[in-house]
C-alpha positions as CSV (number, residue, x, y, z in Angstrom):
1,X,88.2,111.4,107.3
2,X,91.9,111.5,106.4
3,X,93.6,114.9,106.1
4,X,95.5,114.2,102.9
5,X,98.4,116.4,101.8
6,X,97.6,118.2,98.6
7,X,100.3,116.3,96.7
8,X,98.4,113.0,97.3
9,X,94.8,114.3,96.9
10,X,92.6,112.7,94.3
11,X,88.9,112.5,93.8
12,X,87.8,109.1,92.6
13,X,84.1,108.6,91.7
14,X,81.9,107.1,94.3
15,X,81.7,103.9,92.4
16,X,85.5,103.5,92.1
17,X,85.9,104.6,95.8
18,X,83.3,102.0,96.9
19,X,85.0,99.2,94.9
20,X,88.4,100.2,96.4
21,X,87.2,100.3,100.0
22,X,85.2,97.1,99.6
23,X,88.3,95.4,98.1
24,X,90.2,96.4,101.3
25,X,87.6,94.6,103.3
26,X,87.2,91.4,101.2
27,X,84.0,92.8,99.5
28,X,82.8,94.4,102.7
29,X,82.9,98.2,102.6
30,X,82.5,98.6,106.4
31,X,85.4,96.2,107.0
32,X,87.4,98.1,104.4
33,X,86.7,101.4,106.2
34,X,87.8,99.7,109.5
35,X,90.9,98.3,107.7
36,X,92.0,101.8,106.7
37,X,91.4,103.1,110.2
38,X,93.6,100.4,111.6
39,X,96.3,101.1,109.0
40,X,96.3,104.8,110.0
41,X,96.5,103.8,113.7
42,X,99.4,101.5,113.0
43,X,101.1,104.4,111.1
44,X,100.5,106.8,114.0
45,X,102.1,104.4,116.4
46,X,105.2,104.1,114.1
47,X,108.1,106.4,113.6
48,X,107.2,106.9,109.9
49,X,106.2,110.3,108.6
50,X,102.9,110.9,106.8
51,X,104.6,110.7,103.4
52,X,105.4,107.1,104.1
53,X,101.8,106.3,104.7
54,X,100.4,108.3,101.8
55,X,103.1,106.9,99.4
56,X,101.5,103.5,100.1
57,X,97.9,104.2,100.9
58,X,96.9,107.5,99.1
59,X,94.4,105.9,96.7
60,X,92.7,104.0,99.5
61,X,92.7,107.1,101.8
62,X,91.1,109.2,99.0
63,X,88.6,106.4,98.4
64,X,87.8,106.3,102.2
65,X,87.1,110.1,102.2
66,X,84.8,109.8,99.2
67,X,82.8,106.9,100.7
68,X,82.8,108.5,104.2
69,X,81.5,111.9,102.9
70,X,78.8,110.3,100.7
71,X,77.6,107.8,103.3
72,X,77.6,110.5,106.0
73,X,74.8,112.3,104.0
74,X,72.5,109.3,104.5
75,X,72.6,109.7,108.3
76,X,72.4,113.5,108.6
77,X,74.0,115.5,111.3
78,X,74.8,113.8,114.5
79,X,72.6,114.6,117.4
80,X,72.8,113.6,121.1
81,X,69.7,113.0,123.1
82,X,70.0,113.5,126.8
83,X,67.3,112.4,129.2
84,X,67.0,113.5,132.7
85,X,67.3,110.8,135.3
86,X,65.5,111.2,138.6
């Protein structure tokens, strides 16, 4: 999830967030989520400050967080299974 500065925080409905993320991925929400991850990675590799990123991508970043938090509920908490190898 994105840590969005309070100035840029918004809470779109899940339906609006889904449409926004799907649009970023050419009607594929997973591709849209990956697109936003790649935009953040590009930003982190640049000399720009976070305001530059959120000035351009705040709506999509807020949509990402809404989709992520709602879809995360479907999968439950992450667990790791470790098996002993002899």
